[in-house]
TORMI-412083 format. One line per 2 residues: their letters; for each residue x negated, y negated, z negated of C-alpha. Coordinates in steps of 0.2 Angstrom, whole numbers, padded with zeros to 4 digits. Layout:
REM residues N
a) X Y Z  ... $
END
This chain:
REM residues 264
mr) 0058 -0060 -0073  0061 -0077 -0065 $
el) 0042 -0081 -0067  0037 -0065 -0057 $
in) 0049 -0068 -0043  0043 -0086 -0042 $
af) 0025 -0081 -0041  0029 -0069 -0027 $
ei) 0039 -0081 -0017  0053 -0069 -0013 $
kk) 0067 -0074 -0003  0083 -0065 0002 $
gd) 0081 -0054 0017  0062 -0054 0015 $
fi) 0052 -0037 0020  0040 -0034 0004 $
li) 0027 -0022 0001  0020 -0021 -0016 $
aa) 0002 -0016 -0022  0002 -0021 -0041 $
df) -0007 -0019 -0057  0008 -0025 -0069 $
rk) -0003 -0021 -0085  -0007 -0040 -0088 $
fl) 0011 -0044 -0085  0017 -0030 -0096 $
rh) 0006 -0035 -0110  0013 -0052 -0109 $
ki) 0032 -0045 -0111  0027 -0033 -0125 $
rq) 0020 -0048 -0135  0038 -0055 -0134 $
nf) 0044 -0038 -0141  0050 -0031 -0125 $
di) 0049 -0012 -0123  0038 -0005 -0108 $
kt) 0051 0006 -0101  0063 -0009 -0100 $
iq) 0051 -0021 -0093  0046 -0008 -0079 $
nd) 0066 -0005 -0076  0068 -0024 -0075 $
ii) 0053 -0028 -0063  0062 -0016 -0051 $
la) 0078 -0023 -0053  0073 -0041 -0051 $
lk) 0063 -0037 -0035  0078 -0027 -0028 $
na) 0089 -0042 -0032  0076 -0054 -0025 $
vg) 0075 -0046 -0007  0094 -0043 -0007 $
tn) 0103 -0029 0002  0097 -0037 0020 $
gt) 0079 -0037 0013  0067 -0022 0011 $
la) 0056 -0018 -0004  0042 -0005 -0003 $
fq) 0029 0001 -0016  0013 0011 -0012 $
tf) 0015 0029 -0019  -0001 0036 -0013 $
nw) -0008 0052 -0018  -0024 0060 -0012 $
df) -0024 0078 -0019  -0018 0084 -0002 $
ck) -0035 0081 0004  -0041 0093 -0008 $
gt) -0029 0107 -0003  -0016 0104 -0017 $
if) 0002 0106 -0013  0012 0089 -0010 $
di) 0030 0090 -0015  0039 0075 -0008 $
kn) 0052 0075 -0023  0039 0079 -0036 $
tp) 0022 0074 -0033  0018 0058 -0043 $
sm) 0010 0041 -0036  -0008 0039 -0040 $
tg) -0005 0019 -0037  0005 0013 -0052 $
sv) 0019 0018 -0064  0031 0006 -0058 $
gn) 0031 0015 -0040  0033 0031 -0050 $
la) 0048 0025 -0059  0055 0018 -0042 $
lk) 0053 0037 -0035  0065 0043 -0048 $
ms) 0079 0031 -0042  0092 0037 -0030 $
ef) 0092 0020 -0020  0074 0022 -0015 $
ir) 0067 0035 -0002  0050 0041 0000 $
tk) 0041 0042 0017  0034 0057 0023 $
hp) 0015 0057 0024  0008 0067 0009 $
iy) -0008 0055 0007  -0001 0038 0011 $
sf) 0018 0038 0006  0029 0024 0001 $
cv) 0044 0022 -0010  0057 0011 -0001 $
yg) 0073 0001 -0005  0085 -0009 0007 $
kf) 0087 -0013 0025  0074 -0003 0033 $
kd) 0073 0012 0021  0082 0023 0033 $
dl) 0070 0019 0048  0056 0022 0037 $
kk) 0063 0039 0031  0064 0045 0049 $
ln) 0046 0043 0053  0038 0059 0054 $
nt) 0019 0053 0057  0006 0065 0054 $
da) -0008 0052 0057  -0008 0040 0041 $
fg) -0013 0025 0051  -0006 0028 0069 $
dd) 0006 0018 0079  0021 0028 0072 $
sp) 0016 0026 0054  0023 0014 0041 $
fa) 0009 0003 0042  0013 0000 0060 $
ff) 0031 -0003 0055  0025 -0015 0043 $
hq) 0016 -0025 0056  0030 -0024 0069 $
kn) 0042 -0031 0057  0031 -0045 0050 $
ak) 0031 -0038 0032  0024 -0048 0018 $
mi) 0012 -0039 0006  0011 -0044 -0011 $
vl) -0005 -0040 -0021  -0004 -0042 -0041 $
dl) -0020 -0042 -0050  -0031 -0032 -0039 $
el) -0045 -0035 -0027  -0043 -0033 -0009 $
nh) -0055 -0018 -0009  -0043 -0008 -0020 $
sf) -0026 -0013 -0012  -0026 -0018 0006 $
tf) -0025 -0001 0014  -0017 -0010 0029 $
vh) -0034 -0014 0035  -0037 0003 0040 $
ya) -0023 0003 0052  -0031 -0012 0060 $
eq) -0047 -0003 0060  -0041 0012 0069 $
rn) -0030 0003 0081  -0045 -0007 0086 $
gv) -0058 0007 0086  -0071 0003 0074 $
sy) -0086 0016 0075  -0089 0018 0055 $
rf) -0073 0028 0052  -0066 0044 0061 $
ik) -0050 0054 0061  -0051 0069 0049 $
nf) -0038 0083 0047  -0032 0089 0030 $
ta) -0023 0105 0028  -0012 0110 0013 $
py) 0005 0116 0007  0019 0103 0009 $
td) 0036 0104 0002  0049 0094 0010 $
en) 0065 0086 0003  0075 0102 0005 $
gv) 0063 0112 -0005  0056 0121 0011 $
sk) 0036 0124 0009  0026 0126 0024 $
ik) 0006 0123 0027  0005 0107 0036 $
ty) -0009 0097 0044  -0011 0078 0043 $
sm) -0024 0066 0047  -0032 0050 0041 $
fv) -0046 0038 0046  -0060 0041 0034 $
rk) -0077 0033 0032  -0093 0040 0038 $
es) -0105 0044 0024  -0114 0029 0015 $
vl) -0101 0017 0023  -0091 0007 0010 $
te) -0076 -0003 0012  -0080 -0022 0008 $
la) -0066 -0033 0010  -0071 -0048 -0002 $
pl) -0076 -0059 0013  -0058 -0058 0020 $
ea) -0050 -0067 0005  -0057 -0084 0009 $
if) -0054 -0082 0028  -0036 -0077 0025 $
in) -0034 -0092 0014  -0042 -0103 0026 $
kn) -0031 -0097 0042  -0015 -0097 0032 $
am) -0014 -0078 0031  -0013 -0078 0012 $
ki) -0011 -0089 -0003  -0014 -0086 -0021 $
nk) -0002 -0091 -0035  -0007 -0089 -0053 $
fy) 0005 -0087 -0068  0001 -0081 -0086 $
es) -0016 -0072 -0085  -0011 -0064 -0068 $
ea) -0015 -0069 -0050  -0003 -0065 -0035 $
ki) -0010 -0063 -0018  0004 -0066 -0004 $
in) -0002 -0060 0013  0007 -0061 0029 $
ls) 0003 -0045 0038  0005 -0050 0056 $
ra) -0008 -0065 0053  -0019 -0054 0043 $
ye) -0019 -0041 0057  -0025 -0054 0070 $
ii) -0039 -0060 0059  -0045 -0042 0056 $
ad) -0044 -0038 0074  -0054 -0053 0078 $
di) -0067 -0049 0066  -0069 -0031 0074 $
kh) -0070 -0038 0092  -0081 -0052 0089 $
nk) -0090 -0049 0073  -0093 -0031 0072 $
ar) -0082 -0030 0058  -0095 -0037 0046 $
nl) -0081 -0044 0034  -0074 -0027 0032 $
hk) -0087 -0014 0028  -0105 -0013 0024 $
wg) -0118 0001 0027  -0132 0008 0014 $
gv) -0120 0010 0000  -0120 0025 -0012 $
ar) -0107 0037 -0005  -0094 0041 -0018 $
vy) -0093 0058 -0027  -0080 0064 -0015 $
na) -0091 0059 -0001  -0079 0047 0007 $
py) -0065 0058 0014  -0051 0046 0008 $
er) -0048 0029 -0001  -0043 0027 -0019 $
va) -0033 0011 -0020  -0023 0006 -0034 $
END
């Protein structure tokens, strides 16, 4: 796994958020006669060892079924954003944050701080996204476009008051870590109809302003993003460029009429 850690440029004590499609990397290892489950376990172990006990490792473990009224069980509802995150959810040294739509599976120094968060607003100032911003976390995006991975942008959009999104409430059954089920309401900052997230222009801007670098290895591409710098760039685009590098109008609304974002 050394090649993966080198490409991610992880150091001891780092605070890392992972959004990854590991399929290309898995295929490379499978060609070397490795077993998939073994590779996935080794990925998690390598990342844990890389950040160390004074670092923090977080996987996106999002699930949008709560938006449809489906029960969210913090212990049993799977992530829709990757098999490696789902494997981490089963490990005792990881915790899961509480929001039923945008949750994170976390190991390391800040896991107890993140576990204590009880945000009902997905992107509010008491959310994990705000915590990542405040603690200057580094996000690693593997083999995904920003459109399908960089959910942090919606925290910046909400904090800076964009007009093409609005806060929407969703209510459904929620089962907590003690097995207690209640009807609960949580919110998120959703797109207006016919508005599409369009983050492709951000990539060159992030690179030019030293908020992101790209490392290539094997068939894969790792984007390494400094979230604090990225936030400043996004906020500036909202304030001085009408967020033109973040969205576009006139697209065809998705089947679910844009109540939530599907990211991988």
